[in-house]
ZAZA-574832 format. One record per residue (C-alpha): y, x, z; residue number from 1. Coordinates in steps of 0.25 Angstrom, whole numbers. Each point is the difference from the previous one (the first is absolute). Layout:
REM ZAZA-574832
     yy     xx     zz    n
      Y      X      Z  NUM
...
END
This chain:
REM ZAZA-574832
     yy     xx     zz    n
      0      0      0    1
     10     11      3    2
     -3      8    -13    3
      0    -11    -10    4
      6    -14      6    5
     -1    -12    -10    6
     13     -5     -6    7
      9     -6      9    8
     -9      4     12    9
      8      8     11   10
     -6     11     10   11
     10     -4     10   12
     -9     -9      9   13
    -10     12      0   14
     11      8      8   15
     -2     -9     12   16
    -15      4      1   17
      3     15      1   18
      1      0     16   19
    -13     -8      0   20
     -7     11     -9   21
      5     10     10   22
     -6     -7     11   23
    -13     -1     -7   24
      0     14     -2   25
      2      3     14   26
    -10    -10      4   27
    -11      6     -9   28
      3     14      5   29
    -14      0      8   30
    -14      5     -3   31
     -5    -14     -1   32
      9     -4    -11   33
     -1     13     -9   34
     -5     -6    -13   35
     11    -11      0   36
     11     10      4   37
     -5     10    -12   38
      1    -12     -9   39
     14     -4      4   40
      6     14      0   41
     -6      2    -14   42
      7    -13     -5   43
     13      3      8   44
      0     14     -7   45
     -2     -7    -14   46
     11    -10      3   47
     10     11      4   48
     -3      8    -12   49
      3    -12     -9   50
     12     -5      7   51
      6      9     11   52
     14     -7      0   53
     -7    -13      4   54
     -3      7     14   55
     14      6      0   56
      5    -14     -1   57
     -9     -6     11   58
      9      7     11   59
    -13      5      6   60
     -1     14     -6   61
      2      7     13   62
    -11     -8      7   63
     -9      1    -11   64
      1     15     -1   65
     -1      2     14   66
    -13     -7      0   67
     -6      7    -12   68
      4     14      7   69
     -8     -4     12   70
    -12     -4     -9   71
      1     13     -8   72
      2      8     13   73
    -12     -3      7   74
    -11     11      0   75
    -13     -1     -8   76
     -7     -4     12   77
      8    -13      2   78
     -7     -7    -12   79
    -13      2     -7   80
      6     -3    -14   81
      9     11     -4   82
      6     -9    -11   83
      8     -7     11   84
     10     11      3   85
     -1      4    -15   86
      5    -13     -4   87
     10      0     10   88
      5     13     -4   89
      1     -4    -15   90
      7    -13      4   91
     11      9      7   92
      0     10    -12   93
      3    -12    -10   94
     11     -5      9   95
      6     13      1   96
     -1      3    -16   97
      4    -13     -4   98
     12     -1     10   99
      4     15     -1  100
     14     -2     -1  101
      1     -9     12  102
    -10      9      8  103
      9     13     -3  104
     12     -6      6  105
      1     -4     15  106
     -6     -8      6  107
    -11      1    -10  108
     -2     15      4  109
     -8     -5     12  110
    -11     -4     -9  111
      1     13     -8  112
     -1      9     12  113
    -11     -8      6  114
     -7      1    -13  115
      1     15     -1  116
     -4      2     15  117
    -12     -9     -2  118
     -5      8    -13  119
      2     13      7  120
     -8     -6     12  121
    -11     -4    -10  122
      0     14     -6  123
     -5      6     14  124
    -14     -7     -2  125
     -7     12     -5  126
    -13      7      2  127
      0      8     13  128
    -12      9     -3  129
      5     12     -7  130
    -14      4     -4  131
     -2    -13     -7  132
     14      0     -7  133
     -3     14     -4  134
    -14     -1     -5  135
      3    -13     -8  136
     13      4     -6  137
     -2     15     -4  138
     -5     -2    -14  139
      7    -13     -4  140
     13      1      8  141
      1    -14      4  142
      0     -7     14  143
    -10    -11     -2  144
     -5      2     15  145
     14     -6      4  146
      2    -15      2  147
      5     -7    -12  148
     13     -4      7  149
      4     15      0  150
      1     -1    -15  151
      7    -13      0  152
     10      5      9  153
      3     12     -8  154
      1     -9    -13  155
      9    -10      7  156
     10     10      3  157
      0      5    -14  158
      2    -15     -4  159
     12     -2      9  160
      7     13     -5  161
     -2     -3    -14  162
      5    -14      2  163
     13      5      7  164
      2     11    -10  165
     -1    -11    -12  166
     10     -9      7  167
     10     10      7  168
     -2     12     -8  169
      9     11      6  170
      2     -8     13  171
    -15     -2      3  172
      0     14      7  173
      8     -4     11  174
     -7    -13      2  175
    -15      5      0  176
      1     14      5  177
      7     -3     14  178
    -10    -11      2  179
    -12      9     -3  180
      5     12      9  181
      3    -10     11  182
    -14     -6      0  183
     -7     14     -1  184
      9      6     11  185
     -2    -12     10  186
    -15      1     -3  187
     -1     15      2  188
      8     -2     14  189
    -10     -9      6  190
     -8      5     11  191
    -13     -4     -7  192
      4      7    -13  193
    -11      8     -5  194
     -3      9    -13  195
     -2    -13     -7  196
     14     -4      3  197
      5     14     -7  198
     -9     -3    -12  199
      5    -14     -2  200
     14      6      1  201
     -2     10    -11  202
     -7    -10     -9  203
     11    -10      2  204
     11     10     -5  205
     -9      4    -11  206
     -1    -14     -5  207
     15     -2     -1  208
      5     13     -5  209
     -3     -3    -14  210
     12    -10      0  211
     10      9      7  212
     12      5     -7  213
      8      6     11  214
     -3     15      1  215
      4     -1     16  216
    -11    -10      2  217
    -10      8     -8  218
      3     12      8  219
     -2     -8     13  220
    -14     -4     -5  221
     -4     14     -4  222
      5      6     13  223
     -7    -11      8  224
    -13      3     -8  225
      1     15      1  226
      0     -1     16  227
    -15     -6     -2  228
     -6     11     -8  229
     -5      7     12  230
     -3    -13      8  231
    -13      2      9  232
     -8    -11     -7  233
     -6      3    -14  234
      3    -14     -5  235
     15      1      3  236
      0     14     -7  237
     -7     -6    -12  238
     11    -12     -1  239
     11     10      1  240
     -5      9    -11  241
     -3    -13     -8  242
     15     -5      2  243
      5     14     -4  244
     -7     -2    -13  245
      5    -14     -2  246
     15      3      3  247
     -1     13     -9  248
     -4     -9    -11  249
     10    -12      3  250
     12      9      3  251
     -1     11     -9  252
      6     10     -1  253
      9     -2     12  254
    -12      2     10  255
     -4     12     -7  256
     13      7     -1  257
      4     -2     14  258
    -13      1      8  259
     -9      9     -9  260
      3     12     10  261
     -5     -8     12  262
    -12     -7     -6  263
     -6     11     -7  264
     -4      8     13  265
     -5    -13      6  266
     -8     -3    -12  267
     -7     14      1  268
     -3     -3     14  269
     -5    -14     -3  270
    -10      6    -11  271
     -7      8     11  272
     -1    -14      9  273
    -14     -1      7  274
     -1    -14     -6  275
     -4      0    -14  276
      7    -13     -3  277
     13      6      5  278
     -1     12     -7  279
     -3     -7    -13  280
     12     -9      2  281
      9     13      3  282
     -4      5    -14  283
      3    -13     -6  284
     14      0      6  285
      2     14     -6  286
     -3     -5    -14  287
     11    -11      2  288
     10     10      6  289
     -3     11    -10  290
      2     -8    -12  291
     15      2      1  292
      0     15      5  293
      1     12     -8  294
     -5     15      2  295
     12      3      9  296
     -3    -11     10  297
    -16      3      0  298
      1     15      0  299
      0      2     15  300
    -12     -9      2  301
     -8      1    -13  302
    -10     10      5  303
     -3     -8     13  304
     -1    -13     -8  305
     -9      5    -11  306
     -9      8      9  307
     -2    -12      8  308
     -3     -9    -12  309
     -9     10     -6  310
     -9      1     12  311
     -1    -16      1  312
     -3      0    -14  313
    -12     10      2  314
     -4     -7     13  315
     -2    -13     -6  316
      1     -8     13  317
      4    -12     -7  318
      1     -4    -15  319
     14     -6      4  320
      5     13      5  321
     -5      7    -12  322
      7     -9     -9  323
     13      1      8  324
      0     15      0  325
     -2      0    -16  326
     12     -9      0  327
      8     10     10  328
     -4     12     -8  329
      5     -7    -13  330
     13     -3      7  331
      2     14      4  332
     -4      6    -13  333
     10     -9     -7  334
     12      4     10  335
     -4     14      2  336
      1      5    -14  337
     -3     15     -1  338
     -2      0     15  339
    -13     -7     -2  340
     -6     11    -10  341
     -5      9     11  342
     -9    -11      5  343
     -6     -4    -14  344
    -12     10      1  345
     -4     -7     13  346
      1    -14     -3  347
     -4     -2    -14  348
    -15      5      3  349
      1    -10     11  350
      4    -11     -8  351
    -10      2    -11  352
    -11      0     11  353
      5    -14      4  354
      0     -5    -13  355
    -15      5     -2  356
     -5     -5     13  357
      5    -14     -2  358
    -13     -7     -5  359
      0    -13      7  360
      7    -13     -3  361
      8      0     13  362
      5     14     -4  363
      7     -4    -12  364
     14     -2      5  365
     -2     15      7  366
     -3      5    -14  367
     11     -7     -7  368
     10      6     11  369
     -6     14     -3  370
      2     -2    -15  371
     15     -4      3  372
      2     11      9  373
     -5     11    -10  374
      9     -5    -10  375
     12      0      9  376
     -2     14      4  377
     -1      4    -14  378
     13     -6     -2  379
      5      8     12  380
     -5     13     -4  381
      1     -1    -15  382
     -8      1    -12  383
     -3     16      0  384
     -6     -1     14  385
     -7    -13     -2  386
     -6      1    -14  387
    -12      8      5  388
     -5    -12      8  389
      4    -11     -9  390
    -13      0     -8  391
     -9     -1     12  392
      9    -12      6  393
      2     -7    -14  394
    -16      1     -1  395
     -2     -7     13  396
     10    -11     -4  397
     -5     -2    -13  398
    -15     -1      5  399
      5    -12      9  400
      7     -7    -11  401
    -11      1    -10  402
     -7    -13      5  403
     13     -8      3  404
      6     -4     13  405
     -4    -13      8  406
     12     -9      3  407
      0      4     14  408
     -2     16     -2  409
     12      7      6  410
     -3     12     -9  411
      5     -8    -12  412
     15      1      4  413
     -2     14      5  414
     -6      4    -13  415
     12     -5     -8  416
     10      6      9  417
     -7     13      1  418
     -2      2    -14  419
     15     -3     -3  420
      4     10     10  421
    -10     11     -6  422
      5     -4    -14  423
     15      2      3  424
     -3     13      7  425
     -9      7    -10  426
      8     -6    -12  427
     -6      3    -14  428
    -12      8      7  429
     -5    -14      4  430
     -4     -2    -14  431
    -15      4      2  432
     -2    -11     10  433
      8    -10     -8  434
    -11     -1    -10  435
     -9     -7     11  436
     12     -7      7  437
      6     -7    -12  438
    -13     -7     -4  439
     -3     -5     14  440
     15     -6      0  441
     -3     -8    -12  442
    -13     -5      6  443
      8     -5     11  444
     10     -6    -10  445
    -11     -7     -9  446
     -3    -10     12  447
      2    -14     -3  448
     10     -5     10  449
     -1    -15     -3  450
    -15      0      2  451
      1      8     13  452
     11     -9      5  453
     -8    -13     -3  454
    -11      6      8  455
      9      4     12  456
      6    -14      1  457
     -8    -10      8  458
      1    -13     -7  459
     -2    -12      9  460
     -3     -9    -12  461
     -7      8    -12  462
      1    -13     -8  463
     15      0      0  464
      2      4    -15  465
     15     -1      0  466
      0     11     11  467
    -10      9     -7  468
      8     -1    -13  469
     11      7      7  470
     -8     12      3  471
     -2      4    -15  472
      7     14     -4  473
     12     -6     -6  474
      4     -7     14  475
     -6     10     10  476
     14      5      3  477
      4    -14      6  478
     -8      4     12  479
      5     13      2  480
    -14      5      5  481
     -2     12      8  482
    -15      3     -1  483
     -5     13      3  484
     -3      2    -15  485
     15     -1     -3  486
      4     10     11  487
    -10     10     -5  488
      5     -2    -14  489
     15      2      5  490
     -5     13      7  491
     -7      4    -13  492
     13     -2     -8  493
      8      8     11  494
    -10     11     -2  495
      1      0    -16  496
     15      1      2  497
     -1     11      8  498
     -9      7     -9  499
     10     -2    -12  500
     11      6      8  501
     -8     12      5  502
     -8      4    -13  503
     12     -3     -9  504
     -3      4    -14  505
    -14      4      4  506
     -3    -14      2  507
      0     -1    -16  508
    -16      1      1  509
     -1    -13      7  510
     11     -7     -8  511
     -9     -7    -10  512
     -9     -6     11  513
     12     -4      9  514
      7     -7    -12  515
    -12     -8     -4  516
     -3     -5     15  517
     15     -3      3  518
      2     -7    -12  519
    -12     -9      2  520
      6     -3     14  521
     13     -6     -6  522
     -9    -11     -6  523
     -6     -4     14  524
      4    -10     10  525
      5      8     12  526
      6     -2     13  527
     15      2      1  528
     -1     13      8  529
    -11      6     -9  530
      8     -4    -12  531
     13      7      5  532
     -8     12      4  533
     -6      1    -15  534
     13      0     -6  535
      5     11      9  536
    -12      8     -5  537
      4     -2    -14  538
     13      6      4  539
     -7     12      5  540
     -8      1    -12  541
     12      0     -9  542
      6     10      8  543
    -12      9      0  544
     -1     -2    -16  545
     15      4     -1  546
     -3     13      8  547
    -12      3     -8  548
      9     -2    -13  549
     10     10      6  550
    -11     10      3  551
     -6     -1    -14  552
    -13     -6      5  553
      3    -14     -7  554
      7     -3    -12  555
     12    -11      0  556
     -8     -9     -9  557
    -11     -2     11  558
     11     -3     10  559
      6    -10     -9  560
    -13     -7     -3  561
     -3      0     15  562
     14     -7      3  563
     -2     -9    -12  564
    -13     -5      4  565
      5     -3     14  566
     12     -7     -6  567
     -8     -9     -8  568
     -9     -4     11  569
     11     -2     10  570
     11     -6     -9  571
    -10    -10     -7  572
     -5     -4     14  573
     15     -2      5  574
      3     -9    -13  575
    -14     -7      3  576
      3     -3     15  577
     15     -5     -3  578
     -5     -9    -10  579
    -11     -6      8  580
      7    -10      9  581
     12     -9     -1  582
      5      5     13  583
      0     14      6  584
    -10     -1     12  585
      0     11     10  586
    -13      5     -5  587
      5      2    -14  588
     13      6      6  589
     -8     10      7  590
     -8      4    -12  591
     12      1     -9  592
      7      8     11  593
    -11     10      2  594
     -2      2    -16  595
     15      2     -2  596
      1     10     12  597
    -12      8     -6  598
      6      0    -14  599
     13      5      6  600
     -8     11      7  601
     -8      4    -13  602
     11      1     -9  603
      8      8     10  604
    -11     10      3  605
     -4      1    -15  606
     14      6     -2  607
      9      2    -12  608
     -5     -1    -14  609
    -13     -7      2  610
      5    -14     -4  611
      5     -1    -14  612
     13     -8     -3  613
     -8    -12     -5  614
     -8      1     13  615
     12      0      9  616
      6    -12     -9  617
    -13     -8      2  618
      0      1     15  619
     15     -3      1  620
     -3    -13     -8  621
    -10     -5     10  622
      9      4     12  623
     11     -8     -6  624
     -9    -12     -4  625
     -6      0     15  626
     14      1      7  627
      5    -11     -9  628
    -12     -9      3  629
     -2      3     15  630
      6    -11      9  631
      8      4     12  632
      6    -13      6  633
      8     -1     13  634
    -14     -1      8  635
     -5     14     -5  636
      2     11     10  637
     11     10     -4  638
     -7     12      6  639
    -12      4     -9  640
     -7      7     12  641
      5     12      8  642
    -12      8     -6  643
      1     -5    -14  644
     13      6     -4  645
      8     12      0  646
      8      4     12  647
    -12     -4     10  648
      0      3     14  649
     -8     13      4  650
    -14     -3      5  651
     -3     -1     14  652
    -12      6      8  653
    -11     -8      6  654
     -7      4     13  655
     -9     10     -7  656
     12      7     -7  657
     -3     -5    -13  658
     11     -5     -9  659
      2    -14     -3  660
     10     -9     -7  661
     10     -7      8  662
     -5    -14      3  663
      6    -10    -10  664
     -5    -14     -1  665
      9     -3    -12  666
     -9     -8    -10  667
     -2      6    -15  668
      9     -9     -8  669
      6     -1    -14  670
     11      9      7  671
    -11     11      3  672
     -4     -1    -15  673
     14      1     -5  674
      3     12      8  675
    -13      7     -4  676
      3     -3    -15  677
     14      7      2  678
     -8     12      6  679
     -7      0    -14  680
     13      1     -7  681
      4     11     10  682
    -12      8     -3  683
      3     -1    -15  684
     14      5      3  685
     -6     12      6  686
    -11      3     -9  687
      7     -4    -14  688
     15      1      3  689
      5      0    -14  690
    -10    -10     -6  691
      4    -10     11  692
     15      2     -2  693
     -2     -3    -14  694
    -10    -12      0  695
      2     -6     14  696
     13      4      7  697
     10    -10     -6  698
    -10    -11      3  699
     -2      3     14  700
     14      2      3  701
      4    -13     -5  702
    -10     -5      9  703
      6      8     12  704
     14     -5     -4  705
     -5    -15      1  706
     -9      2     13  707
     12      6      9  708
     10    -10     -2  709
      4     -6     13  710
     -4    -14     -3  711
    -15      4     -3  712
    -10     -2     11  713
     -2     11     10  714
    -14      2     -6  715
      6      2    -13  716
     11     10      5  717
    -10      8      8  718
     -8      2    -13  719
     12      3     -8  720
      5     11     10  721
    -14      5      0  722
      0      1    -15  723
     14      6      0  724
     -4     11     10  725
    -12      4     -8  726
      9      1    -13  727
     11      9      7  728
    -10      8      7  729
     -9      3    -12  730
      9      0    -11  731
     13      6      7  732
     11      2    -11  733
     -8     -9    -10  734
      3    -12     10  735
     15      2      1  736
      4     -8    -13  737
     -6    -12      7  738
      6      2     14  739
     11    -11     -3  740
    -11    -10      1  741
     -4      3     14  742
      7     11      7  743
     11     -8      6  744
    -10    -11      5  745
     -8     12      6  746
     12      5      8  747
      1    -15      5  748
    -15     -1      3  749
      1     11     10  750
      5    -10     10  751
     -8    -12     -5  752
     -7     -9     10  753
    -14      4     -6  754
     -5     13      5  755
     -8      2    -13  756
     12     -3     -8  757
      7     10      9  758
    -11     11     -1  759
      0      0    -15  760
     14     -1     -3  761
      4     11      9  762
    -12      9     -7  763
      6     -3    -13  764
     14      4      5  765
     -6     13      6  766
     -7      4    -12  767
     12     -4     -9  768
      8     10      9  769
     -7     11     -7  770
      8     -2    -13  771
     14      5     -1  772
      6    -13     -5  773
     -3     -6     14  774
     12      8      6  775
     10    -11     -1  776
    -10    -10      7  777
     -4     10     12  778
     10     -3     10  779
     -3    -15     -1  780
    -15      3      1  781
      2      8     12  782
      8    -11      6  783
    -11     -9     -2  784
    -10      9      7  785
     10      2     11  786
      0    -15      3  787
    -15      0      0  788
     -2     11     10  789
     11     -4      9  790
     -6    -14      1  791
    -15      4      1  792
     -1     15      2  793
      0      0     15  794
    -11    -10      1  795
     -7      6    -12  796
     -1     14      8  797
     -4     -7     13  798
    -10    -11     -3  799
    -14      0     -6  800
     -1    -10    -11  801
    -12     -8      1  802
      1    -14     -7  803
      1     -2    -15  804
     15     -3      0  805
      4     12      9  806
     -8      9     -8  807
      6     -5    -13  808
     14      2      6  809
     -4     14      5  810
     -5      5    -14  811
     14     -5     -5  812
      7      8     10  813
     -8     12     -3  814
      3     -1    -14  815
     15     -1      2  816
     -1     13      9  817
     -7      6    -13  818
     11     -5     -9  819
     11      6      9  820
     -6     13      0  821
      0      0    -16  822
     14     -5      0  823
      4     11      9  824
     -7     11     -8  825
      4     -4    -14  826
     15     -6      2  827
      4      5     14  828
     13      4     -6  829
      3    -14     -4  830
     -1     -4     15  831
     13      8      3  832
      4      0     14  833
    -13     -8      4  834
     -9     11     -5  835
     -3      7     13  836
     -2    -14      7  837
    -10     -4    -11  838
     -9     12      1  839
      1     -2     16  840
     -4    -14     -2  841
    -12      4     -9  842
     -5     10     10  843
      1     -9     12  844
     -9    -10     -7  845
    -11     10     -3  846
    -11      1      0  847
     -5    -12     -8  848
    -11     -6      7  849
     -6    -13     -8  850
      3      2    -15  851
    -11     11     -4  852
      6      2    -14  853
     14      1      5  854
     -3      8     12  855
     -7     11     -7  856
     11      1    -11  857
     11      0     10  858
     -7     11      9  859
     -3      9    -12  860
     15     -2     -4  861
      5      4     14  862
    -10     13      0  863
      6      3    -14  864
     14     -1      4  865
     -1      8     12  866
     -8     11     -8  867
     12      1     -9  868
      9      1     12  869
      8    -13     -4  870
     14      2      5  871
      0    -14      6  872
    -13      3      8  873
     -1     15      3  874
     10     -2     12  875
     -1      2     15  876
      3    -14      2  877
    -11     -5     -9  878
    -12     10      2  879
     -4     -6     14  880
     -2    -13     -6  881
     -7      5    -12  882
    -10      9      8  883
     -3    -14      8  884
     -3     -6    -13  885
     -8     10     -5  886
     -9      0     12  887
     -2    -15     -1  888
     -4      2    -15  889
     -9     11      2  890
    -14     -3     -2  891
      2    -15      0  892
     -4    -10    -10  893
     14      1     -6  894
     -2     14     -4  895
    -11      8     -7  896
     -6     13     -1  897
     10      6    -10  898
     12     -6      8  899
     -5      5     13  900
     -1     14     -6  901
     14     -2     -4  902
      5     -4     13  903
     -7     11      7  904
      7     10    -10  905
     14     -7      1  906
     -1      1     16  907
     -5     14      0  908
     11      5     -9  909
     10     -4     11  910
     -3     12      7  911
     -5      2     15  912
     13      0      7  913
      7    -12     -6  914
    -13     -8      1  915
     -2      3     14  916
     14     -5      3  917
     -3    -13     -9  918
    -13     -2      7  919
      8     -1     14  920
      6    -13     -4  921
    -13     -7     -5  922
    -11     -6      9  923
    -12      8      4  924
    -10     -8     -9  925
      9      4    -12  926
      1     14      5  927
    -15      1     -1  928
      0     -5    -14  929
     10     11     -3  930
    -10     10      5  931
    -10     -6     -9  932
      9      2    -12  933
      3     14      3  934
    -15      3      1  935
     -3     -7    -13  936
     12      8     -6  937
     -6     13      5  938
    -14     -3     -5  939
      6     -3    -13  940
      7     13     -1  941
END
């Protein structure tokens, strides 16, 4: 009745029944009424989940909450049915989550405090027998011996913190953290507090720290946990090391930068712990900590760490310990660089022995870890040292892969990852092994995804013909299936991409086989993720073929044939898909967007001179036809998707340190397809500049002129400026004759209400500023940027953009910062007396921290200007800020290996004396970065 009242029916009369419901609950709270109490609580929990506001309107929320708290607070001995307190707790959690905005404010905080205290109390119901806990968990690293309420309590704290973070974002820290610390401190000060209390306190903090933004609160968590690393009870020490690992993942790199000096010696001691589970968790904590450390950070403890891990690996006290040691050794190898080389002779025989000794099914994960560790050590010590062992390692790995992998075989991922690392390390010398690896890749890729998916789906009614019809190859993508087969095929394509990069022109021997198999895949119905990866592989293939042409291993005709065959298949499929339906569904949009993105990538990687003028004209004709026909009404999203266009945000890192795209739930739409078609045009501008200007530029510029007019829809203006930015950025002076059609609109667009319009209008202005004729416009453009940064710069620097709208705005602000640097460099004199202020404003807003493309370009520009001793930057006033920016950029995702080297050289060129003086004005963490730069510069010299 609460969830779906009939028309005209009101739930108001039911409100009067709530006091009686509470009395019933209180009356049933006895051992004789357990079954009825359980059923009542389960129904109540469902009702709260469905309509929490109803209970708020009842005016009895306080009484109901107190009753539920009493029922959930009783120990396991009070009722024989555990479901009673479980359901009472779930009802409380639903109240808190559904009414979080009320619960987070007085007087609702009483319920939030009670919930936190109650869950901390539940987390104390753990196994007391240390031997039982150690024996049962040393190989699986789980705590199944504890009561179920322990895990429920931990999960509930995570749920509360996540809900608060979603609703209150930056303010959530100051809501949840004081309550958690109040609860755990009160518990630990009780006369009856035990080691269980300390353990629950640690675990409570570990559950919520993921959602904390304030470094001050993070510091309090870390400092509390550090105090427990030497606790007398092994379960507390274990929890403390587990929490250190968690906070290192969740709050990287702050924890590593501030606390590594304190944590590393504690971890060394922990690895020697008498309890094997504590020692194992200490190694695991090191892996989390060490991911963000470098050789300077590790140098003092490296020998102590490695010797202990070697000993545990050799002793084999538990498989879990061995696996964590392999991960820890790999982390040290990765961070230690040349400092790890002296240990190579000792560890590599040990790893090969582990690989050979793993003959049982339960040892598959250990063998996989050993594969990965060997490969990462090879990366660390380099090809010359590693090459002597590569043959033996690859033979062992290939013997495992020859029979294929079961769906649950952990060695599958390890094989693909390790083979990629070995191929990257050995480069063209990997070719002898490629002859066996490449065929195995195509064995995987020939699997029938549709049939496998049909087998994996459990159909409730096999006679449902309509449902089964949807599972044919043409419609498979509708389901977004993620079977183990699809995952294996994705990994196989990743490995193929790596081989194409590593072998370069030496891959030519495998080119016919590769083209044949990849062309066949273009005709198959594939899930979205697999289709996108396939198109990315075609990009790599085109780039590899281009390298082979340059090296004389392949003729231009063969490259042209490869590209032509791909274009025939892809363009033909696009025309077929576009003509299939009267309306553009999301499925068709997804297919067209992926095909357009693949087409753009292949044209760009194939490079100049591959397509003929007629070929360019044919593709342009298709693009124009599709852009004319694609509907984009007022309901179509103006954002094509953050990761489906230029100027995308930098990838984030997950808890395993792997990069992943920023979450974006924008559906693929006609706008996504239109942007991707413009990317194809941009690729043609780069690869066939003169031909494009002759056969296509006038047509596209008329389109731009029409799209950017103020009266057009937001979606059209977004597209217009996106295309205009491509033209200006790719064609430079060739675009100037058409500026009157869009440049004034771009200037105004820098302050547009739409962040997407603002981003690409600003980018077009910045790219236009590289042309001499831009001079007269420079002061007006700089003024527009000044307005943006004065309004949003402070918030942009201090706040983390999470939601789609704030990320879009952040990307636009970053693009304005990039444009200001371009204006200052190319037309600084035009700014007159404001030139110095403009340069200062640019530096003040660096580094760029969202827009990856703009960030790398702006940071490279800064390094170049400093290296050339630009007079507006090479001043005592500017250099401290420049040094701080370099420290932020160095070894970050907004840099790269080449730029890092240039930064190190630029810093080293300042001289020891001036640099020492400059460092005195920057924070300690940045001083450490400067020391790393100097070491890199010395090594390069």
